[in-house]
Residue, then its C-alpha position, 0 to 999 in steps of 0.5 A: m500500500r501507498e505510504i504518505l509521510v506529512i513531514g513538518i519541516g520547521p519555520g525556515h532555517p534548515d538547521q530547524i528539522t528534527v533527526q526524524a524528519v531528515d529520516a522521513l525525507n530520505r524515505a520519501q520517494v516522491l515530495f509533494v509541495v504546495d505551489k502557492g504562487a510566485a509571491k511566495s517564491g523565497l518559500l521555494e528557496v528555503r525549501d530547497e535549501i532543506l533537501r539539499r543540506h540534509v537529503r543524501n541521494h538526490d537522484g533517489y526522489r522527485v518533487v511533484e508541484i501542486a497548484d493551490p486552489p484559489r480560496d474566498r478570503g473575503a467571504y462572509a461564511y468563513a467556514d464555509a470558504v475554508a470547507d470549500w477550499h479544503a474540499a478543493r485541495a483534496d481533490r488535487f492531493a488525491e489526483a497526484i498521490g494517484t497518478e504519481l505515486d506507485d501502488d507501494g511507493v512512500g511520498a511526502f508532504l513537506v508542511w511549515g512549521d507543524p502539521a498540527l498547527y494551523d495548517s490543513t494538510l492533515r484535515v485534507i488527508d482526512h478528506i481523501l481517505a472518507g472519499d475512498r479516491v486513493t488509499f494510502d497509510f500516513s505518518v505525521i512526523a512534528g516539526v518546530t513551530s513557528v512559535h517556538a521559533l519567534t519566542a527563541a528569536h526574542r530569548i523569552p519564555l512563551n508562557g507565565i509560571g502556571e499560566p495558560v498561553h492561548i494561540t489565535p488568529a487575529r480576527r478573534i482578538a479585535d475586540g480584545l484578550p480574552d479574559g484570563v488569558d495574559s499571554v496570547v500568540v497572534m498568528l495569520d493577521p494581515h493587518f497588525t490587528a493589535a495596534q487597535l487594541d485599547e490596552p495601552d500596557l500591553e507588551v508585543f514581542w514581533g517576528a517577521y520571516v522568523s528564523t530565515r536570512d530576512e528575520v526581523l524582530i520588534s519588541g517593546r510596549l505596545r503602544d510604543v512600537a505599533p506604529q514601527i510594526a506596522r511601518t515595517r510590515a508595509e516596507l516588508r511586504s512591497r519588498h518582498g511581495w508577502i510577509m509571514d509574521s506573529y507576534l506574542l502579546r503579553r500583560p506586564g507584570r507577570 
């Protein structure tokens, strides 16, 4: 039976990939990668460097690119739009697995960060298997997340002593931080939503392209550095054509 490996390859630095992930890369005969378009070509360069550095036999595998289907990011019914996008991805992934991987072959999907944190690959695989379009076994190899890379870059702990951490997409902090939580990691934020928060003593630890050669870090009291972060984000997006950033918000004195 076909085998699929879902491999977390970390947030970008070629050394931030686990030994288990390296072993998995060297088992794979076909590497399936999702093509997110020319705007994110910098990610392809990082991925290629990971393969050059860690795959021992470069004649032992081939790369199959899968064009990412379009996604309606402006849809009012957010969950429905994401479900439609996952279904479209499942169709393309299933076709690629069925046509590009032998019945007893080993294929791999390379996932930035960790496959369990804000990535759709595992849900798409469940969708494929539920539809009986192509059969395979699959395994998941954990990766270093952008959250861990962010806190390491800023040299800070993720949580206060005995306190919880909340990880959320930006749209869920538009009205403020959740009650009873003093450390909040914000991801998937196209507009730096934190700048709108009316909590002036919040601290922010922000990073863009963390763990890559383009890494930029800014930290400080939110009301003091928010304009700098917004300006820097705009400059970086203009320079690179895309931006990948996240940040930790923390109430002081904890």
